[in-house]
C-alpha positions in Angstrom: 75.0 107.9 91.8 76.2 110.5 89.4 80.0 110.6 89.0 82.3 113.4 87.8 85.6 112.7 86.1 88.4 115.0 87.3 91.6 115.5 85.4 95.1 116.1 86.9 97.3 119.1 86.2 95.1 122.0 87.4 91.7 122.8 88.8 88.7 121.1 87.3 85.2 122.4 88.0 82.9 119.7 89.2 79.3 120.0 90.3 80.5 120.7 93.9 82.9 123.5 93.0 86.6 123.6 92.4 88.6 120.5 93.1 92.4 120.2 92.9 94.5 117.5 91.1 92.4 114.4 91.7 93.2 111.7 89.0 90.1 109.7 89.8 86.3 109.9 89.9 84.5 111.0 93.0 80.7 110.9 93.6 78.9 114.2 93.8 77.5 113.4 97.3 79.3 111.1 99.6 80.7 110.8 103.1 84.1 112.2 102.0 82.8 115.2 100.1 79.6 116.2 102.0 77.4 119.2 101.1 78.3 121.1 104.3 81.9 121.5 102.9 80.9 122.7 99.4 80.5 126.2 98.3 81.7 127.8 101.5 82.7 130.7 99.3 80.8 130.3 96.0 82.9 128.5 93.4 85.5 127.2 95.9 85.8 123.9 97.7 86.6 123.8 101.4 90.1 122.5 101.0 91.0 125.2 98.4 90.4 127.8 101.2 92.0 125.6 103.9 95.2 125.4 101.8 95.3 129.1 101.5 94.6 129.9 105.1 97.1 127.3 106.5 100.0 127.8 104.1 102.1 129.7 106.7 101.2 127.5 109.7 102.9 124.3 110.9 102.3 121.3 113.1 99.6 121.3 115.8 99.1 125.0 115.4 98.0 124.4 111.8 95.8 121.6 113.0 94.1 123.8 115.6 93.6 126.7 113.3 92.3 124.3 110.6 89.8 122.7 112.9 88.5 126.1 114.2 88.1 127.2 110.6 86.3 124.0 109.7 83.7 124.4 112.5 83.1 128.1 111.7 82.8 127.5 107.9 80.2 124.8 108.3 78.3 126.7 111.0 74.6 126.0 110.7 75.1 123.4 107.9 75.8 120.2 109.9 75.5 120.1 113.7 73.9 122.3 116.4 75.3 125.8 116.1 76.2 126.3 119.7 78.1 123.0 119.6 80.0 124.0 116.5 80.9 127.4 118.1 82.1 125.6 121.2 84.3 123.3 119.1 85.8 126.3 117.3 86.5 128.1 120.5 88.1 125.0 122.0 90.6 124.8 119.1 91.2 128.6 119.2 91.9 128.5 122.9 94.4 125.6 122.3 96.0 127.6 119.5 96.2 130.7 121.7 97.9 128.8 124.5 100.4 127.2 122.1 101.3 130.6 120.4 101.7 132.2 123.8 104.0 129.5 125.0 105.9 128.8 121.8 105.3 131.6 119.4 104.1 130.9 115.9 105.8 127.7 114.6 
């Protein structure tokens, strides 16, 4: 298994895209960093985009929005597409209910 050494203190480009501040080696392909989360937007790792999208959200609302985003971004890359869409809708409905009841946290 090919390994890539990542340095701390900024973004390091690995074979799978941009990865932030990891002071250890990670395999190119593994269960923690699977292909369906790489290159969602060319050159960016899934979590780079997740950090940006969720920066102004908190608590369970951030969790719901993050999961909806996850299922939509990997649509067609992992599981059955209708199943992924149903999962995203479930989290968006949960977020909608929470925002209506509590406002944005």
